[in-house]
C-alpha positions in Angstrom: 214.3 20.5 72.6 214.5 22.0 69.4 214.0 19.4 66.8 217.4 18.5 65.0 219.2 18.8 68.2 220.6 16.8 70.9 218.9 13.4 72.0 215.9 14.1 70.0 217.2 13.5 66.9 219.5 10.4 68.2 218.3 7.3 66.7 218.1 5.7 69.8 215.6 8.4 70.8 214.1 7.9 67.6 213.2 4.0 67.6 211.1 4.8 70.9 210.0 7.8 70.6 208.0 7.2 67.0 206.7 3.6 68.1 205.4 5.2 71.4 203.5 7.8 69.5 202.2 5.2 66.9 201.2 3.2 69.7 199.2 5.9 71.4 197.3 6.4 68.0 196.6 2.8 67.3 194.8 3.1 70.6 192.9 5.9 70.4 191.8 4.6 66.6 191.1 0.7 67.8 188.4 2.2 70.3 186.2 3.3 67.0 186.1 -0.1 65.2 187.0 -3.2 67.7 183.6 -3.8 69.5 181.6 -3.5 65.9 181.5 -7.0 65.5 181.0 -7.8 69.6 178.1 -5.1 70.2 175.6 -8.1 70.9 177.8 -10.2 73.0 178.7 -6.8 75.0 174.7 -6.0 75.2 173.9 -9.7 76.6 176.7 -9.6 79.1 175.5 -6.4 80.3 172.0 -7.1 80.5 171.5 -4.0 78.4 170.4 -3.8 74.4 172.2 -3.1 70.9 171.0 0.1 71.2 172.6 0.8 74.2 175.9 -0.7 73.2 175.9 1.6 69.9 175.0 4.5 71.9 178.0 3.8 74.0 180.0 4.1 71.1 178.3 7.0 69.6 179.1 9.1 73.1 182.5 8.1 72.9 182.8 10.1 69.1 180.9 12.7 70.7 183.0 13.5 73.5 186.0 13.6 71.6 184.7 15.9 69.0 183.8 17.9 72.0 187.0 18.1 73.7 189.5 18.0 71.1 190.3 21.7 70.4 190.1 22.5 74.2 192.4 19.4 74.5 194.7 20.7 72.4 195.1 24.3 74.1 195.8 21.9 77.3 198.4 20.9 75.5 200.0 24.1 74.8 199.6 25.7 78.4 200.9 22.6 80.5 203.3 20.7 78.1 202.3 18.6 74.8 204.2 15.7 77.2 202.6 16.3 80.0 199.0 16.5 78.3 199.8 12.9 76.4 200.8 11.4 79.7 197.7 12.6 81.7 195.6 11.8 78.8 196.9 8.3 78.8 196.4 8.1 82.5 192.7 8.9 82.0 192.2 6.7 79.4 193.5 3.9 81.2 191.4 4.3 83.8 188.5 4.5 81.6 189.7 1.4 79.9 190.3 -0.4 83.2 186.5 0.9 84.3 185.3 -0.8 81.0 187.0 -4.0 81.6 185.4 -4.1 84.6 181.9 -2.9 84.1 179.1 -4.8 85.8 176.4 -2.5 83.6 175.7 -0.1 80.8 176.5 3.3 83.3 179.6 1.9 84.0 180.3 1.3 80.3 179.5 4.8 79.7 181.3 6.3 82.7 184.7 4.6 81.3 184.4 4.1 77.5 182.4 6.8 76.6 183.3 9.7 78.8 187.0 9.1 80.6 188.6 7.3 77.4 186.7 10.2 75.5 188.5 13.1 77.5 192.1 10.7 77.5 191.5 10.9 73.9 191.0 14.7 73.5 194.1 15.3 75.2 196.6 12.2 73.9 195.7 13.2 69.6 196.7 16.9 69.8 199.6 16.0 72.0 200.8 13.6 69.3 200.6 15.8 66.6 202.6 18.4 68.4 205.1 16.0 69.9 206.0 14.5 66.6 206.6 18.3 65.5 209.5 18.5 68.9 211.0 15.3 68.2 211.9 15.5 64.4 213.3 18.2 62.0 211.1 19.7 59.1 212.9 16.9 56.7 211.8 13.8 59.0 208.6 14.7 59.8 206.5 13.1 57.1 207.8 9.7 57.8 207.2 10.4 61.2 203.3 11.7 60.8 202.9 9.0 57.8 203.6 6.1 60.5 201.7 7.8 63.0 198.7 8.0 61.0 198.9 4.5 59.5 198.9 3.1 62.9 195.6 5.0 63.3 194.2 3.8 60.1 195.8 0.3 60.9 193.7 -0.1 64.4 190.3 0.6 62.7 191.4 -1.9 59.4 192.2 -4.8 62.2 190.0 -3.8 65.3 187.3 -6.5 63.9 189.4 -8.8 63.4 190.7 -8.1 67.4 187.6 -7.9 68.8 186.8 -11.4 66.9 189.2 -12.8 68.2 188.7 -11.7 71.6 185.1 -12.6 71.9 185.0 -15.6 69.8 187.9 -17.5 72.0 188.0 -15.0 75.6 186.1 -12.3 76.7 185.4 -8.8 75.1 186.7 -7.4 78.1 190.4 -8.6 77.6 190.6 -6.3 74.8 190.0 -3.4 77.3 192.4 -5.0 79.5 195.3 -5.0 77.0 194.6 -1.4 76.2 195.3 -0.9 80.1 198.7 -3.3 79.3 199.5 -0.9 76.6 199.0 2.2 78.1 201.2 1.2 81.1 204.2 0.7 78.0 203.3 3.9 76.8 203.7 5.7 79.9 206.8 4.0 80.7 208.8 4.4 77.6 207.0 8.3 77.5 209.8 9.7 79.5 212.5 9.9 76.4 209.8 12.2 74.7 211.3 15.5 74.2 209.1 18.0 74.8 208.8 21.9 73.3 209.3 24.6 75.9 206.3 26.2 77.6 205.3 29.9 76.9 203.1 32.1 79.4 200.6 30.4 81.0 197.3 32.3 80.5 194.0 31.3 81.7 191.9 29.2 79.3 189.3 31.0 77.6 186.4 29.4 79.1 183.5 30.9 77.0 185.8 29.5 73.5 185.9 26.5 75.1 182.0 26.4 75.8 181.4 27.3 72.4 183.3 25.2 70.7 182.7 21.9 72.9 178.6 22.9 71.9 179.2 23.7 68.3 181.1 20.3 67.5 178.8 18.1 70.1 175.6 19.3 68.7 176.6 18.9 64.9 178.4 15.5 64.7 175.2 14.7 67.4 172.7 15.7 64.5 175.4 13.8 61.9 175.0 10.3 64.0 171.3 10.6 64.5 170.7 11.1 60.6 170.6 7.3 59.9 167.9 7.1 62.2 166.2 10.3 62.2 166.7 11.2 58.6 168.7 13.7 56.8 166.0 16.3 56.1 162.5 14.3 55.8 161.6 13.1 59.3 161.6 9.2 59.4 158.4 7.9 61.0 157.9 8.6 64.8 161.1 10.3 64.5 161.6 13.8 65.9 161.1 16.8 64.0 160.3 20.8 64.0 158.5 22.8 60.7 158.1 19.2 59.0 162.2 19.1 58.6 163.9 16.5 60.7 165.7 17.5 63.6 169.2 16.2 62.1 168.9 19.7 60.2 168.3 21.7 62.8 171.0 20.1 64.9 173.6 20.6 62.5 172.3 24.4 61.7 172.8 24.8 65.5 176.2 23.2 65.4 177.4 25.3 62.8 175.9 28.5 63.8 177.4 27.9 67.5 181.0 27.2 65.7 180.4 30.8 63.9 180.0 32.2 67.1 183.2 30.8 68.8 185.0 31.9 65.9 183.8 35.8 65.8 184.4 35.3 70.0 188.3 33.8 69.3 188.8 37.5 66.9 187.2 39.5 69.7 189.4 38.4 72.1 192.9 38.9 69.6 191.6 42.3 68.9 191.8 42.7 72.8 195.2 41.0 73.1 193.6 38.3 75.5 194.9 34.6 74.7 192.3 32.7 72.5 191.8 29.0 72.4 192.6 29.1 68.6 193.9 32.4 66.5 191.1 32.5 63.8 194.1 34.0 61.6 195.6 30.2 61.3 192.4 29.6 59.3 193.1 32.4 56.6 196.7 30.0 56.3 196.0 28.7 53.1 198.8 25.6 53.0 196.6 24.9 57.0 193.2 24.7 55.3 194.2 23.2 52.5 195.8 20.4 54.5 192.6 20.7 57.0 190.6 20.0 54.0 192.6 16.8 52.6 192.0 15.1 56.3 188.5 16.2 56.2 187.9 14.0 52.9 190.1 11.4 53.4 188.6 10.3 56.7 185.3 11.1 55.0 186.1 8.0 52.6 188.3 5.9 54.8 185.3 5.4 57.3 182.8 5.2 54.3 185.2 2.4 53.2 185.4 0.7 56.6 181.6 0.9 57.3 180.7 -0.5 53.6 183.2 -3.3 53.2 182.8 -5.3 56.5 178.8 -4.9 55.9 179.4 -6.7 52.6 181.6 -9.7 53.8 180.1 -10.0 57.2 176.3 -9.7 56.0 176.0 -10.6 52.4 178.4 -12.9 52.2 178.1 -14.3 55.5 181.5 -14.3 56.6 182.9 -14.9 60.5 184.5 -12.0 62.4 187.3 -13.6 62.1 187.7 -13.7 58.2 186.3 -10.4 57.9 188.9 -9.2 59.4 191.5 -10.7 57.0 190.0 -10.1 54.5 190.4 -6.4 55.2 194.2 -7.1 56.1 195.4 -6.1 52.0 194.7 -2.5 52.8 196.6 -2.6 55.9 199.5 -3.6 53.9 199.9 -1.0 50.9 198.9 1.8 53.6 202.1 1.1 55.7 204.3 0.0 52.5 203.1 3.8 51.3 203.1 5.7 54.7 206.6 4.6 55.3 208.2 3.9 52.2 207.4 7.1 50.2 209.3 9.6 52.6 211.7 7.4 52.7 212.6 7.1 49.0 211.4 9.8 47.5 211.9 12.6 50.5 211.9 15.8 48.0 208.9 14.8 46.1 206.2 17.3 46.2 203.7 17.2 48.7 200.8 18.0 46.4 202.0 15.2 43.6 201.7 12.4 46.4 198.3 13.5 47.9 196.6 13.7 44.1 198.5 10.3 43.6 196.4 9.1 46.7 193.0 10.8 46.2 193.0 9.1 42.7 194.2 5.9 44.6 191.4 6.2 46.9 188.8 7.3 43.5 190.2 3.8 41.7 189.7 1.7 44.7 185.7 2.8 45.1 185.2 2.7 41.8 187.1 -0.6 40.8 184.5 -2.0 44.4 181.3 -0.6 42.7 181.9 -2.5 39.7 183.0 -5.9 40.9 180.2 -6.1 43.4 177.7 -8.3 42.1 175.0 -11.1 43.3 177.3 -14.0 42.6 180.5 -12.4 43.5 182.5 -13.7 46.2 184.8 -12.1 48.9 188.3 -12.2 46.5 186.9 -9.1 44.8 187.5 -6.9 47.9 191.7 -7.3 47.6 192.4 -5.3 44.5 190.2 -2.5 45.8 191.7 -2.4 49.0 195.1 -2.2 48.1 194.4 0.5 46.2 192.7 2.3 48.8 195.3 1.3 51.2 198.0 2.8 48.9 195.9 6.1 48.8 195.7 6.3 52.4 199.2 6.0 52.9 200.4 8.4 50.8 197.7 11.1 51.9 199.1 10.0 55.9 202.8 10.5 54.3 202.4 14.4 53.8 199.3 15.9 55.8 200.0 15.7 58.8 203.5 17.7 58.0 201.9 19.9 56.0 199.5 21.3 58.6 202.3 21.3 61.1 204.7 23.4 59.1 202.3 25.9 57.7 202.4 27.4 61.4 205.3 28.1 63.9 206.0 25.6 65.9 204.6 27.3 68.9 200.8 26.7 67.9 201.1 22.7 66.7 199.5 21.6 69.9 196.6 24.0 68.7 196.8 22.8 65.2 196.8 19.2 66.4 193.3 19.8 67.8 191.7 21.4 65.0 193.3 18.7 63.1 191.3 15.9 65.1 188.3 17.9 65.3 188.2 17.9 61.4 188.9 14.3 60.9 186.3 13.6 63.8 183.9 15.8 61.6 184.9 14.2 58.6 184.7 10.6 59.8 181.2 10.5 61.3 180.0 12.2 58.2 181.5 9.4 55.8 180.0 6.9 57.6 176.6 8.8 58.0 176.6 9.4 54.5 177.1 6.0 53.2 175.0 4.4 55.6 172.1 6.4 54.7 172.4 6.2 50.9 172.7 2.9 51.2 169.4 2.2 53.1 168.1 4.8 50.8 169.1 3.0 47.8 168.2 -0.6 49.5 164.9 0.5 50.1 163.9 1.5 46.5 165.6 -1.2 45.3 163.8 -3.9 47.5 160.5 -2.3 47.0 160.6 -1.9 43.2 161.6 -5.5 42.8 158.9 -6.7 45.1 156.1 -4.3 43.3 157.2 -5.7 39.8 156.7 -9.1 40.7 153.8 -10.8 39.7 153.9 -13.8 42.3 153.8 -11.4 45.4 150.1 -10.9 46.2 149.0 -7.0 46.2 148.3 -7.1 50.1 151.7 -8.1 50.6 153.3 -5.2 48.5 150.9 -2.4 50.0 152.3 -4.0 53.7 155.9 -3.9 52.6 155.7 -0.5 51.5 153.9 0.7 54.6 156.2 -1.4 57.1 159.6 -0.5 54.8 158.7 3.4 54.7 161.6 4.4 57.0 164.1 2.0 55.5 164.7 -1.7 55.0 167.2 -3.0 57.3 170.4 -4.4 55.7 169.7 -8.4 56.6 171.8 -11.7 55.2 169.7 -14.3 53.9 169.5 -16.0 56.8 168.3 -13.4 58.7 165.5 -12.8 56.2 164.8 -16.3 55.5 164.4 -16.6 59.7 161.8 -13.8 59.7 159.8 -14.9 56.8 159.4 -18.4 58.1 158.4 -16.9 61.4 155.7 -15.1 59.6 154.1 -18.1 57.8 155.1 -16.7 54.4 154.6 -19.0 51.3 157.4 -20.8 49.4 157.0 -18.8 46.4 156.9 -15.7 48.1 159.4 -16.1 50.2 162.0 -16.8 47.6 160.8 -13.4 45.8 161.9 -11.5 49.0 165.1 -13.3 49.0 165.7 -12.7 45.4 164.8 -9.2 45.9 166.7 -8.6 48.9 170.0 -10.2 47.5 170.0 -7.8 44.4 169.0 -4.5 46.9 172.1 -5.5 48.8 174.8 -4.7 46.2 172.8 -1.7 45.4 172.5 -0.4 48.4 176.3 -1.2 48.6 176.9 0.3 45.3 175.0 3.6 46.0 177.4 3.9 49.5 180.7 3.5 47.0 179.1 5.7 44.5 179.1 8.9 46.9 182.6 7.9 48.1 183.8 8.2 44.8 182.2 11.0 44.3 183.7 12.3 47.5 187.5 11.4 46.5 186.6 13.2 43.1 185.4 16.1 45.5 188.9 16.6 46.8 190.8 16.6 43.9 189.5 20.5 43.4 191.0 21.4 46.7 194.5 19.8 46.4 195.9 23.1 44.5 196.2 24.1 48.2 198.5 21.3 48.9 202.3 23.0 49.1 204.6 22.1 46.0 208.0 21.9 48.3 208.8 19.8 51.4 208.8 21.7 54.6 212.7 21.9 55.4 214.2 22.7 58.9 215.2 26.0 59.7 217.7 24.3 62.6 221.5 24.9 61.8 
């Protein structure tokens, strides 16, 4: 059904379709953050290690990254609505499996594999279904609300996970996801689907190349904190003296290049490609994808840094940490919904630039406000700014990318778009984490080395033991470790003081790279169009 006609544009359908798609986006994003505050509890319940649960979270990200482009193509072949509903069924089965998981292998099957495959079908379909259910002039508001739902899920995830783990069980989170999936499937019948064209076979070679390329690259990025970006950390794998992270990223990029060359060859032979490489020569599309990459890089970096400051540096509970992050959700929703509503003809480029400036300002203000004596209240203003920036970008970018190509390619655009956001999110978290640990370690060792109260042998021991990076510890965690080691009161106090200052230095370094990235994004905003897309329907 064409946008702007029939029931697809009726107010009754709009009231059902948009919340349904937004709920799908909320669910997909929730899994990326909801269990971060409950990793230790989940590990204990399943009789495994914290590393095992972290591996499950990493595997979920990997599966999504590997199959996102393929998921977009599947939606184009079988129908976006059908792909969305099949994805929901697979995701619901994964959530139910996770809720009942007795051990780590079953958790990996449900959470990492089934939910990851479901997300790879759902997310590209959501992008295409917004295009088929809303006229061009209404899409900025629709995409804004859908994107805002995902960002709110990431912000509210720690709060939801904290409440469930504290008062009930972490399993109830996934049981609740099953209920939400059932509700989405009931309401999805009102969603209008775009007509399905001819159904050629899926390009299997392209699917393998794209999946391996994206998966290997993202895996390398996710292992950077443990293995080192370039110089290998002690006992980390390496080749020719260089961290394996570099080689994985290079191999991933090479496979992606081979994938694009293969797709171009198929187009020349008039065979159906997985994605048409000519799309990537579209200035508006690549501009939108680039801004998506930067947005998610900064966004996920912020969601990594701020909870660490609140929960570790200040020692706040998961519930209080989640509550402190909520101001971001308020301005995010307000900007995503109200900008298209009250300024429907505003220049997308102007809004995107304003959003990037807000992200930059929020990162800089927070970096300047961080201090050893500061409290939780200092995050409120920066988060309001960052939330506004994220909302402003969300209100425009989805419409920018989809309107750059014919509607028949909207599912493929959805696959590429979500693959790009996955890359940005992975790199943002890894980059912020790596720089934070590097700055923290340098600051801590410098403080210890310059303190005359600390014996020389202790300084040497600290240098050796922390060569792979100092952990981000709370004062209580460090004090407990020092007491177990039988450290003298004077040395223990010096170490605690050094740790307090080093934590702030590490957090500032992470925020500095996020601010730099936001500033770098400004150089690419010229690819965003100056005028809003308009429907060509009568």
